[in-house]
Each structure stands twice: as C-alpha cells, then as structure tokens.
N, CA, C and O atoms as a GROMACS GRO file, in nm:
protein
  212
    1MET      N    1  -1.547   1.695  -1.058
    1MET     CA    2  -1.611   1.565  -1.048
    1MET      C    3  -1.509   1.460  -1.007
    1MET      O    4  -1.404   1.448  -1.070
    2MET      N    5  -1.539   1.386  -0.902
    2MET     CA    6  -1.449   1.283  -0.854
    2MET      C    7  -1.474   1.152  -0.928
    2MET      O    8  -1.587   1.106  -0.938
    3LEU      N    9  -1.367   1.093  -0.977
    3LEU     CA   10  -1.378   0.964  -1.046
    3LEU      C   11  -1.394   0.852  -0.944
    3LEU      O   12  -1.355   0.868  -0.828
    4PRO      N   13  -1.453   0.740  -0.986
    4PRO     CA   14  -1.477   0.630  -0.891
    4PRO      C   15  -1.346   0.566  -0.842
    4PRO      O   16  -1.247   0.560  -0.915
    5THR      N   17  -1.348   0.518  -0.720
    5THR     CA   18  -1.234   0.447  -0.662
    5THR      C   19  -1.232   0.305  -0.716
    5THR      O   20  -1.331   0.232  -0.706
    6LEU      N   21  -1.117   0.265  -0.774
    6LEU     CA   22  -1.102   0.130  -0.827
    6LEU      C   23  -1.040   0.036  -0.725
    6LEU      O   24  -1.078  -0.080  -0.715
    7ILE      N   25  -0.943   0.088  -0.649
    7ILE     CA   26  -0.876   0.007  -0.546
    7ILE      C   27  -0.870   0.090  -0.419
    7ILE      O   28  -0.831   0.206  -0.421
    8GLN      N   29  -0.910   0.028  -0.308
    8GLN     CA   30  -0.905   0.096  -0.180
    8GLN      C   31  -0.848   0.000  -0.077
    8GLN      O   32  -0.889  -0.116  -0.070
    9ALA      N   33  -0.754   0.049   0.002
    9ALA     CA   34  -0.695  -0.032   0.109
    9ALA      C   35  -0.681   0.057   0.231
    9ALA      O   36  -0.641   0.173   0.221
   10LYS      N   37  -0.713   0.002   0.347
   10LYS     CA   38  -0.701   0.078   0.472
   10LYS      C   39  -0.647  -0.013   0.580
   10LYS      O   40  -0.683  -0.130   0.589
   11GLY      N   41  -0.559   0.042   0.661
   11GLY     CA   42  -0.508  -0.031   0.777
   11GLY      C   43  -0.418  -0.149   0.744
   11GLY      O   44  -0.412  -0.245   0.820
   12LEU      N   45  -0.347  -0.143   0.631
   12LEU     CA   46  -0.256  -0.254   0.598
   12LEU      C   47  -0.145  -0.262   0.700
   12LEU      O   48  -0.090  -0.160   0.743
   13ARG      N   49  -0.112  -0.384   0.739
   13ARG     CA   50  -0.010  -0.405   0.842
   13ARG      C   51   0.064  -0.534   0.812
   13ARG      O   52   0.004  -0.633   0.768
   14LYS      N   53   0.194  -0.534   0.836
   14LYS     CA   54   0.274  -0.654   0.817
   14LYS      C   55   0.370  -0.666   0.935
   14LYS      O   56   0.438  -0.570   0.972
   15THR      N   57   0.374  -0.785   0.993
   15THR     CA   58   0.465  -0.809   1.105
   15THR      C   59   0.549  -0.933   1.077
   15THR      O   60   0.508  -1.024   1.005
   16TYR      N   61   0.667  -0.935   1.136
   16TYR     CA   62   0.752  -1.053   1.139
   16TYR      C   63   0.776  -1.081   1.287
   16TYR      O   64   0.859  -1.016   1.350
   17GLY      N   65   0.704  -1.177   1.341
   17GLY     CA   66   0.713  -1.204   1.484
   17GLY      C   67   0.662  -1.083   1.562
   17GLY      O   68   0.548  -1.040   1.542
   18GLN      N   69   0.745  -1.029   1.648
   18GLN     CA   70   0.709  -0.912   1.729
   18GLN      C   71   0.734  -0.780   1.656
   18GLN      O   72   0.690  -0.675   1.703
   19ARG      N   73   0.803  -0.783   1.544
   19ARG     CA   74   0.843  -0.660   1.474
   19ARG      C   75   0.741  -0.620   1.369
   19ARG      O   76   0.713  -0.697   1.277
   20THR      N   77   0.685  -0.499   1.381
   20THR     CA   78   0.593  -0.444   1.281
   20THR      C   79   0.675  -0.368   1.178
   20THR      O   80   0.748  -0.275   1.213
   21VAL      N   81   0.664  -0.408   1.051
   21VAL     CA   82   0.743  -0.344   0.946
   21VAL      C   83   0.659  -0.255   0.855
   21VAL      O   84   0.713  -0.167   0.788
   22VAL      N   85   0.530  -0.276   0.852
   22VAL     CA   86   0.436  -0.189   0.781
   22VAL      C   87   0.318  -0.168   0.875
   22VAL      O   88   0.263  -0.264   0.928
   23HIS      N   89   0.280  -0.041   0.897
   23HIS     CA   90   0.176  -0.013   0.994
   23HIS      C   91   0.079   0.092   0.941
   23HIS      O   92   0.119   0.202   0.905
   24ASP      N   93  -0.048   0.055   0.936
   24ASP     CA   94  -0.156   0.148   0.906
   24ASP      C   95  -0.141   0.220   0.771
   24ASP      O   96  -0.159   0.342   0.763
   25VAL      N   97  -0.108   0.147   0.668
   25VAL     CA   98  -0.097   0.204   0.533
   25VAL      C   99  -0.236   0.210   0.471
   25VAL      O  100  -0.313   0.114   0.479
   26ALA      N  101  -0.269   0.323   0.410
   26ALA     CA  102  -0.398   0.340   0.344
   26ALA      C  103  -0.376   0.403   0.208
   26ALA      O  104  -0.287   0.487   0.191
   27LEU      N  105  -0.457   0.363   0.111
   27LEU     CA  106  -0.451   0.427  -0.020
   27LEU      C  107  -0.582   0.408  -0.095
   27LEU      O  108  -0.654   0.311  -0.074
   28ASP      N  109  -0.610   0.503  -0.180
   28ASP     CA  110  -0.724   0.498  -0.272
   28ASP      C  111  -0.670   0.525  -0.411
   28ASP      O  112  -0.601   0.625  -0.432
   29ILE      N  113  -0.699   0.439  -0.503
   29ILE     CA  114  -0.658   0.461  -0.642
   29ILE      C  115  -0.785   0.479  -0.724
   29ILE      O  116  -0.871   0.391  -0.728
   30ARG      N  117  -0.794   0.593  -0.787
   30ARG     CA  118  -0.913   0.626  -0.866
   30ARG      C  119  -0.889   0.601  -1.014
   30ARG      O  120  -0.775   0.593  -1.060
   31GLU      N  121  -0.996   0.589  -1.086
   31GLU     CA  122  -0.990   0.568  -1.231
   31GLU      C  123  -0.902   0.676  -1.294
   31GLU      O  124  -0.918   0.794  -1.266
   32GLY      N  125  -0.809   0.633  -1.378
   32GLY     CA  126  -0.721   0.725  -1.449
   32GLY      C  127  -0.594   0.762  -1.375
   32GLY      O  128  -0.507   0.828  -1.432
   33GLU      N  129  -0.581   0.722  -1.249
   33GLU     CA  130  -0.461   0.754  -1.172
   33GLU      C  131  -0.352   0.650  -1.194
   33GLU      O  132  -0.379   0.535  -1.228
   34VAL      N  133  -0.229   0.694  -1.174
   34VAL     CA  134  -0.113   0.605  -1.177
   34VAL      C  135  -0.046   0.616  -1.041
   34VAL      O  136  -0.025   0.726  -0.991
   35LEU      N  137  -0.012   0.503  -0.981
   35LEU     CA  138   0.048   0.501  -0.848
   35LEU      C  139   0.192   0.454  -0.858
   35LEU      O  140   0.221   0.354  -0.925
   36ALA      N  141   0.282   0.525  -0.792
   36ALA     CA  142   0.422   0.483  -0.781
   36ALA      C  143   0.455   0.476  -0.632
   36ALA      O  144   0.432   0.571  -0.558
   37ILE      N  145   0.509   0.364  -0.589
   37ILE     CA  146   0.553   0.349  -0.450
   37ILE      C  147   0.704   0.363  -0.450
   37ILE      O  148   0.775   0.287  -0.516
   38ILE      N  149   0.752   0.460  -0.375
   38ILE     CA  150   0.895   0.488  -0.371
   38ILE      C  151   0.944   0.459  -0.230
   38ILE      O  152   0.884   0.504  -0.132
   39GLY      N  153   1.051   0.385  -0.221
   39GLY     CA  154   1.105   0.351  -0.090
   39GLY      C  155   1.256   0.338  -0.096
   39GLY      O  156   1.316   0.354  -0.202
   40PRO      N  157   1.317   0.307   0.020
   40PRO     CA  158   1.462   0.301   0.027
   40PRO      C  159   1.522   0.182  -0.050
   40PRO      O  160   1.639   0.185  -0.088
   41ASN      N  161   1.443   0.079  -0.071
   41ASN     CA  162   1.492  -0.036  -0.147
   41ASN      C  163   1.374  -0.117  -0.200
   41ASN      O  164   1.260  -0.096  -0.157
   42ARG      N  165   1.401  -0.207  -0.290
   42ARG     CA  166   1.293  -0.286  -0.351
   42ARG      C  167   1.223  -0.376  -0.250
   42ARG      O  168   1.104  -0.403  -0.264
   43LYS      N  169   1.295  -0.422  -0.150
   43LYS     CA  170   1.236  -0.512  -0.050
   43LYS      C  171   1.122  -0.442   0.024
   43LYS      O  172   1.016  -0.502   0.045
   44ALA      N  173   1.142  -0.317   0.063
   44ALA     CA  174   1.036  -0.242   0.133
   44ALA      C  175   0.916  -0.219   0.043
   44ALA      O  176   0.802  -0.228   0.090
   45ILE      N  177   0.938  -0.192  -0.083
   45ILE     CA  178   0.829  -0.167  -0.177
   45ILE      C  179   0.751  -0.295  -0.200
   45ILE      O  180   0.628  -0.292  -0.199
   46SER      N  181   0.820  -0.410  -0.222
   46SER     CA  182   0.747  -0.534  -0.244
   46SER      C  183   0.671  -0.577  -0.120
   46SER      O  184   0.562  -0.635  -0.130
   47LEU      N  185   0.727  -0.550  -0.003
   47LEU     CA  186   0.660  -0.584   0.121
   47LEU      C  187   0.530  -0.504   0.134
   47LEU      O  188   0.426  -0.560   0.168
   48ALA      N  189   0.536  -0.375   0.109
   48ALA     CA  190   0.417  -0.291   0.119
   48ALA      C  191   0.312  -0.332   0.017
   48ALA      O  192   0.193  -0.338   0.049
   49SER      N  193   0.353  -0.360  -0.105
   49SER     CA  194   0.255  -0.398  -0.206
   49SER      C  195   0.202  -0.540  -0.183
   49SER      O  196   0.088  -0.569  -0.218
   50GLY      N  197   0.282  -0.626  -0.126
   50GLY     CA  198   0.239  -0.764  -0.098
   50GLY      C  199   0.134  -0.773   0.012
   50GLY      O  200   0.061  -0.872   0.018
   51CYS      N  201   0.125  -0.673   0.097
   51CYS     CA  202   0.027  -0.674   0.203
   51CYS      C  203  -0.115  -0.670   0.149
   51CYS      O  204  -0.209  -0.713   0.216
   52SER      N  205  -0.131  -0.618   0.029
   52SER     CA  206  -0.267  -0.601  -0.026
   52SER      C  207  -0.313  -0.721  -0.107
   52SER      O  208  -0.428  -0.725  -0.151
   53SER      N  209  -0.227  -0.819  -0.129
   53SER     CA  210  -0.269  -0.933  -0.210
   53SER      C  211  -0.321  -1.047  -0.127
   53SER      O  212  -0.360  -1.150  -0.182
   0.00000   0.00000   0.00000
C-alpha cells in the first residue's frame, strides 16, 4: 500500500543570470518518509532546498 504524498516538487530550477545551477529537480515525499539532501557543500544544499519555498 502506497502512503499519500505530502510534498511534491517537479521541475525545480534556479539560475543566476545566464548560469543554471539547479535544473529539473523532482521529488516526492510520502507520509512517514525522511529526506536527506547530500551535496558537496552546504551552499548547494540550501540552494536546492530554497528553490521549493
């Protein structure tokens, strides 16, 4: 049985001028799941998570 989706994001994108730094990010977070975003540094992680707010 699949639990309901609580958060869904598709096609997230972030640019600085002509430079695309996040492209086509998608995620589904279902009830009871825990999500961890792992990246090379905190700046990349905050940038990816900030696109959804």
